[in-house]
N, C-alpha and C positions, 0 to 999 in steps of 0.2 A: 480627392484625398484631403482629409481634414488636417489643417495645420494649427497647432495649439497657439494660444496667445503669446506664450513665452517664446516659441520659435519665431513667430512673426516679428516680435520685438527684436530678437537677435538679428534677423535678416535686415530689418530697418537700420539697426545700429551699425552693422557692417557696411551697408551702402553709404550711410552718413559718414563713416570714417573714411571710406574711399574718396568720397566727394571732397571732404575737407582737406585730405592729403593733396589731391590734384589742384584744388584752388590755392592752397598755401604754396606749393612748389611752383605753380605757374606764376603766382605773384612774385616770388623770389626770382624766378628766371627772367621775368619781364623787367624787374628793377635792376638786376645785375647784368642784363643783356647776355644771358647764357644761351648759346645756340642749341637746337634740338640734336640729340645724339642717342646712341644705344645706351651709353652710361647713364644718361639722364632717366631713361625709362626703367633701367634696372634699379636705379636709386628709388624711384617711386614704388616699384614692386617690393623691394626689401623693407622700406619703411612701412608699407601697408601690411606686410606679413607680420612684422614685429608688433605693430599696434593691435592687429586682430588677435595674435597669440596672447598678448597681455590682457586683452579684453576677455577672451575665453577663460584665462586663468583666474581672473578676478571673479567672473561669473561662477566658476566652479567652486571657488572658496566661499563665496556668499551662499551658494546652495548648500554646501556642507555645514555652514554655520546655522542656516535656517532649518535644515533637515538632517541633523546628525544621524549616522547609522548607529543604532544601539544593538547590543548583543548581550544575552544573559545565558550562561551555561548552568544548567541544572545539575547534570552529572556527566560522566564520561560518554554517555550515549545520547543525551538530549540537550538541545540548544535552541533558544528562540532568538530571532533577529527582527528588528524593525527596519523594513526595507520599503521605500516608496510609500510611506504612510500606512503600511500593512504589516501585521505580525505574521511571520513565517516560522514554522516549526522545522527543525533539522534533526534527523536521526543519524547518528554516526557520520556526521558531516554531509549527508545527502538531504536535499530538500524533500520534506514529507508532505506538508500541506500548508496552504496559506489560509489563515483564520479569517473568515469573512465577517464574523460577528462573535461576540462573547456569549457563549451558551449559558454559562452559569458562573456565578461569583461565589467562591467558597470562603467564608470567613475563617481565617486560620485559628481563631480562638474558640471556635465552636465545632471543630472537626469531630471530636469525640461524642458529640451529641448525635452523630449519625452512624454509630457503630452497629445499631440494630436495624438499619434500613436495608431493604432488599434491592432497590433500584434507584436510579437517578430521578425517577418520577416521584418517589416518596421524598427524596432529598429536596426536590424543588418545592414541595409543599411547606418545608420548614425554613427555606431560605428566602432572601429578599428577591422578589421577581423583577426588580427595577431594571436589571441588566439582562434579563432573559429574552432571547429571541428578538433581536433588534429588527428582524425583517417583519415582525408583526407590530412591535411597539417602536415607533420611529423616534429613537433617541440619538442625538448627535454627541458622540464622545470623542475627545481629542485622541488621535492615533497613539500618542505616547501614553496616555492614561490607560487606553485599552491594552497596549503592549504590556504594561506592568501588571495589569489585571490577569492577563493570560499567564505571565510569568509566575504570579502568585498561585494561581490555580494549579498549574502543572508542578510547581515546587511542592505544594501540599500533596498532590497525587503521588509524586515520586517518594516523598518522605514517608508516606503511609503505604509503602510497598506496592505501588501501582493499583491501589484498590479501585476496581472498575466502577464501584458505586459512587465514586466522587467525581466522575466525569460523565458527560452524555455518552451513551453507548455508540453513537455514530462516530465519535472520536476515540473513546476509550479502547475499544477492541482492535481497530486497525492500528492504532498507535502502539498498543501493547504488543501486537504481533510484530510490528516493525522493530521495536526495541528488542524483542526476543530474538529475531533473526540477526540483529546486530551483535548478539552474544551476551546480553545481560542475564546472569544466572537467576537473579531475583524475578525478573520479568518472565523467564521461562517457567518457573514453578507456578506463578500466578496464572499464566496463560494456560498451562496444562490443567490446572484446577478448573478454569472456566470451560475448557473443552470437555472435561469429565462431567461437569454439571449439565452440559447440553446432551451428553449421551444418557445421563441419568433421567432426563426428561422423558425418555422413551418415545420421543416424536420421531417417527420413522423417516420422514422426509429430511429432518435435521440431521439425523444420524447418517443417512446416505450422502448428504451434502458434505459433511465433515470427512467422511471416508474418501470420497472422490476428489476432494480438494487437498488431500495429503496431510490432514491434520493429525493423523495417527503417526506420522513420521516424527513428531515431537516426543514420542514415547519409546522406551526400550521394548524389547520383545515380550518380556514378562508383563509389562504394563499394558501393551496392546492386547495380549490374551485376556487380561482382566476386563478391559473395555469391551472386547468382543462378546463377553457374557451378558452385557447390557443390551445387546441387540437381539430381540426376541422374535423378530419377523424375518424369516428366511428370504423374503422378497427384497429386503434391503440389500443383502449380499448378492442376490441374483441380478438385480438392476445394476449394481456396481460392476459385477462380473461381465455382463453383456457390454457395458460401456467401455470397460478396459479392453475387451476382446475386439470391439469395433475400432479401438485406437491402436490395435496390434500390441497391446501390453499383456502378453500371454502369462507372464509370471504373476502379475497382480490379479489377472482374471482368474487364474487357477486358485490363488489364495482365497479369493472371494467365494468361488463356487465350493471350495472345501469347507469354508465357514458355514455356508448355506446347508451343506450336507451334514455338518455337525448338529445343526438345529433339527433337521429332518433327514435321517439317513436314507429314506426311500424316495426322496424328491427326484422324480424322473428327469426333469429338466436339468437339475444340477448334475446328476450322474452323466447324462448325455453330453453336457457341456464340458465336464472334466475329461471324458473320453475323447471329445473333439480336440481338446488342447493337447492331450498326449499324442494324438495322431499328427497334429501340426508339428510337434516337437520330435516326431519320429520315435517316440517311446512306445513301441508297438506292444510290448509285453504288458505294460501298465494299462494301455488302452484295452487290451484283450481281457485283463482282469476286471476292469470296470464293466465291460459289456457282459461278461459272465455274471457279474453281480446284478446287473439290470435284469437279466433273464431269469434270475431267481425270483425276483418280485413281479416281473412283467414278462412271462414266458413267450408271449406272442408279439412282443414289440418288434416291429419290422426294422426299425433303425438299429436296434441292438443286434438282431439276427444278421443283417447285412454287414454291420460293423465287425461282428465276430468273425464272419467268413473272410472279410477283407484283411483283418489282422492276422488270421491264420495263414493266409496266402503271403502276406508281407514277411512274416517270420520265416516261412518255408523258403521264400526267395533269398532271404539273407543267409540262411543255413547252407543252401545250395550254392 
C-alpha cells in the first residue's frame, strides 16, 4: 500500500510529539522525584491526545488556506465546485461529472459569432485551440484557473439557453439530459428539439436507439405521434417490439408492432406479433380478429390457422 508523502510526514510528526512528551515528563519526574503511578501514565496520554488534536487542527486549517474549496452556482440546477484540485459539475445537488480537462474555451465577447455554426467542430475552428484537448497538448494549468474557465464556459452555455453547439457533444448532451431530468423547462425544450433533429436524420439505428432508451417519454402523445411519422422503416418498430417483448414489456411491444403495422398494414410478422401479445394478455377476441385479418392476406398461413382454431376454442370454453 502506497503512503503519500504528506501522510508519512504526519506519522513522523505524531511519533516525534509522543517522544518529546515522554522525554519532557520523564525529565520532570526525575527532577521532582515523582513515583510511577497510574495517574502519571494517564497524564502522559491526556497531554499527548491534546497535542495531537491541536496538530491535526492546525494541519486542517493550513490545508484549507492552501486549497480553499470554491463553488460557483450558475443557476438553480447547475453548480460547479473545485474539489481536490479538480472541477466537478453538480446537477440539482448531485455529482454529475468531474472535468478531467478543458475541452473548449468560449470567449464571452464572441459568442454571437457562432450563431451560424452547426457543431462544436466548426466552433473549434474559430476558437483559440490553446486550451483544447489537454490530453493531446500537454499544458499545465493551475486548478483554480481551469475551474474558472469551466465556470465561464458553462455560464455562457446556460445564458444562451443550453445551446448544444457551444459545448463538446460528449458533455453537452448528457449534461442537457441531466438538467432536463432535474426539471429545468428551458433545458426540456432544447433537449426535445435535439431529439427531434435526430429523428429527422432518418437514421434507422439512431431512431431505434432513441425509442428503446425512452427518449419518446419526453414528449406528449400528440408529439410522439408526429415523431412516429418520421420513422419510415417498419423494421425499426419491429426490432423495438421484439426487444420489448423479450423484456416482458407487453404494452410497449404492442405499441411498437402497431406502429409497424401502420407503415405496412400487411406485414405478416407484425400481425403475428400483435396476435401473440393479445393471446398473452388473454384478449382472445382481439387475437381472433388479427388471425382472421392475416388469413385474408395469407390464406394458407399455418400459424394463423392454428391460432384461429385455438382462439375459437378459448372463446368457446369461456362461454361454456
